[in-house]
C-alpha positions as CSV (number, residue, x, y, z in Angstrom):
1,M,-5.8,22.7,-8.9
2,N,-7.1,21.3,-5.6
3,D,-7.5,17.6,-4.9
4,K,-11.3,17.7,-5.0
5,R,-11.4,19.1,-8.5
6,R,-8.6,16.8,-9.7
7,N,-10.6,13.8,-8.6
8,K,-13.7,15.0,-10.5
9,L,-12.0,15.4,-13.9
10,P,-13.5,13.1,-16.5
11,L,-11.2,10.3,-17.5
12,S,-10.9,11.6,-21.1
13,V,-9.5,14.9,-19.8
14,I,-7.1,13.0,-17.5
15,N,-6.0,10.9,-20.4
16,T,-5.5,14.0,-22.6
17,L,-3.4,15.7,-19.9
18,A,-1.3,12.6,-19.4
19,D,-0.8,12.3,-23.2
20,D,0.3,15.9,-23.3
21,I,2.9,15.3,-20.5
22,L,4.2,12.1,-22.2
23,N,4.6,13.9,-25.5
24,L,6.8,16.7,-24.0
25,S,10.5,16.4,-24.5
26,D,12.7,16.2,-21.4
27,E,13.8,19.8,-21.9
28,E,10.2,21.1,-22.2
29,L,9.1,19.2,-19.1
30,L,12.1,20.5,-17.1
31,Q,11.3,24.1,-18.2
32,E,7.6,23.7,-17.2
33,V,8.7,22.4,-13.7
34,Q,11.3,25.3,-13.4
35,D,8.6,27.8,-14.3
36,E,6.2,26.4,-11.8
37,F,8.4,25.5,-8.8
38,D,11.5,27.0,-7.2
39,D,13.1,23.7,-6.1
40,V,13.2,21.4,-9.0
41,A,15.2,18.7,-7.2
42,S,12.5,18.6,-4.5
43,V,9.7,18.1,-7.1
44,I,11.7,15.3,-8.8
45,S,12.4,13.6,-5.5
46,S,8.7,13.8,-4.6
47,A,7.7,12.4,-8.0
48,R,10.2,9.6,-7.6
49,N,9.0,8.8,-4.1
50,A,5.3,8.7,-5.3
51,I,6.2,6.4,-8.2
52,N,8.3,4.1,-6.0
53,S,5.6,4.0,-3.4
54,A,3.0,3.1,-6.0
55,I,5.2,0.3,-7.4
56,L,5.9,-1.0,-3.9
57,K,2.2,-1.0,-3.0
58,S,1.3,-2.8,-6.3
59,N,4.0,-5.4,-5.7
60,K,2.9,-6.0,-2.1
61,S,-0.7,-6.4,-3.3
62,R,0.3,-8.9,-6.0
63,L,2.5,-10.8,-3.5
64,S,-0.4,-10.9,-1.0
65,D,-2.8,-12.2,-3.7
66,A,-0.3,-14.9,-4.8
67,K,0.2,-16.0,-1.2
68,E,-3.6,-16.2,-0.7
69,Q,-4.1,-18.2,-3.9
70,L,-1.3,-20.6,-2.9
71,E,-2.8,-21.0,0.6
72,Q,-6.2,-21.8,-0.9
73,K,-4.7,-24.3,-3.3
74,R,-2.8,-26.0,-0.5
75,K,-6.0,-26.2,1.6
76,G,-7.9,-27.5,-1.4
77,T,-5.4,-30.2,-2.3
78,N,-4.9,-31.4,1.2
79,Q,-8.5,-32.1,1.9
80,N,-9.2,-35.9,1.5
81,N,-5.9,-36.3,-0.3
82,I,-4.5,-39.8,-0.3
83,L,-1.1,-38.6,0.6
84,T,-2.4,-37.6,4.0
85,L,-3.4,-41.2,4.9
86,T,-1.3,-43.2,7.4
87,L,1.4,-45.4,6.0
88,N,-0.6,-48.6,6.6
89,D,-3.6,-47.1,4.9
90,K,-1.5,-46.2,1.9
91,R,-0.1,-49.7,1.7
92,A,-3.7,-51.2,2.0
93,L,-4.9,-48.8,-0.8
94,I,-2.1,-50.0,-3.1
95,H,-3.0,-53.6,-2.3
96,Q,-6.7,-52.9,-3.1
97,A,-5.8,-51.3,-6.3
98,K,-3.7,-54.3,-7.4
99,E,-6.5,-56.7,-6.5
100,S,-9.2,-54.7,-8.2
101,V,-7.5,-54.1,-11.5
102,H,-6.2,-57.5,-12.8
103,S,-4.2,-56.0,-15.6
104,L,-2.3,-53.8,-13.2
105,T,1.2,-55.0,-12.3
106,L,3.7,-53.3,-10.1
107,A,7.4,-53.6,-10.1
108,A,8.6,-56.7,-8.2
109,R,9.1,-55.1,-4.8
110,N,7.9,-56.1,-1.4
111,E,5.5,-53.4,-0.3
112,E,6.7,-53.6,3.2
113,E,10.2,-52.6,2.1
114,M,9.0,-49.5,0.2
115,S,9.8,-46.1,1.8
116,E,7.0,-43.7,2.3
117,S,8.3,-41.6,-0.5
118,D,8.1,-44.7,-2.8
119,I,4.6,-45.4,-1.7
120,N,3.6,-41.8,-2.3
121,G,5.0,-42.1,-5.8
122,V,3.1,-45.2,-6.5
123,L,-0.1,-43.7,-5.2
124,Q,0.4,-40.6,-7.4
125,D,1.0,-42.9,-10.4
126,L,-2.2,-44.7,-9.7
127,V,-4.0,-41.4,-9.6
128,D,-2.4,-40.3,-12.8
129,L,-3.3,-43.6,-14.5
130,G,-6.9,-43.2,-13.3
131,V,-6.9,-46.3,-11.1
132,I,-7.9,-44.3,-8.0
133,D,-9.0,-40.8,-7.4
134,E,-7.5,-38.2,-5.1
135,N,-9.7,-39.4,-2.2
136,G,-8.4,-43.0,-2.6
137,N,-11.5,-44.4,-4.2
138,I,-10.8,-47.2,-6.7
139,K,-12.4,-46.4,-10.1
């Protein structure tokens, strides 16, 4: 069967042929291949290569899609994100949040002695608590 004709087969016929092949025993399938081809090992190798190539292509496509989604997510979260502010702006934002929400208390620490990691943690906590949004606006 030539490639043009194979591509024009209705999906139901293709599914029927695939089902017939899948229902064959290993011995029946090997006998079919031996009847059709002189070099069975070559046919098996060719089939394996085609399957492995299809799997590799699929995996590369999935990896590429995942990388693209990750990059889009990174771009989306870094825009106007409070964690991209300067250290002084972060400190000022924490101070504004404390002043605006009278019931808000922070641990007894001097903000000037806090590391940037500590400050980022406090800011993330303020976002999680709904005191500020991702852009640093006090709610």
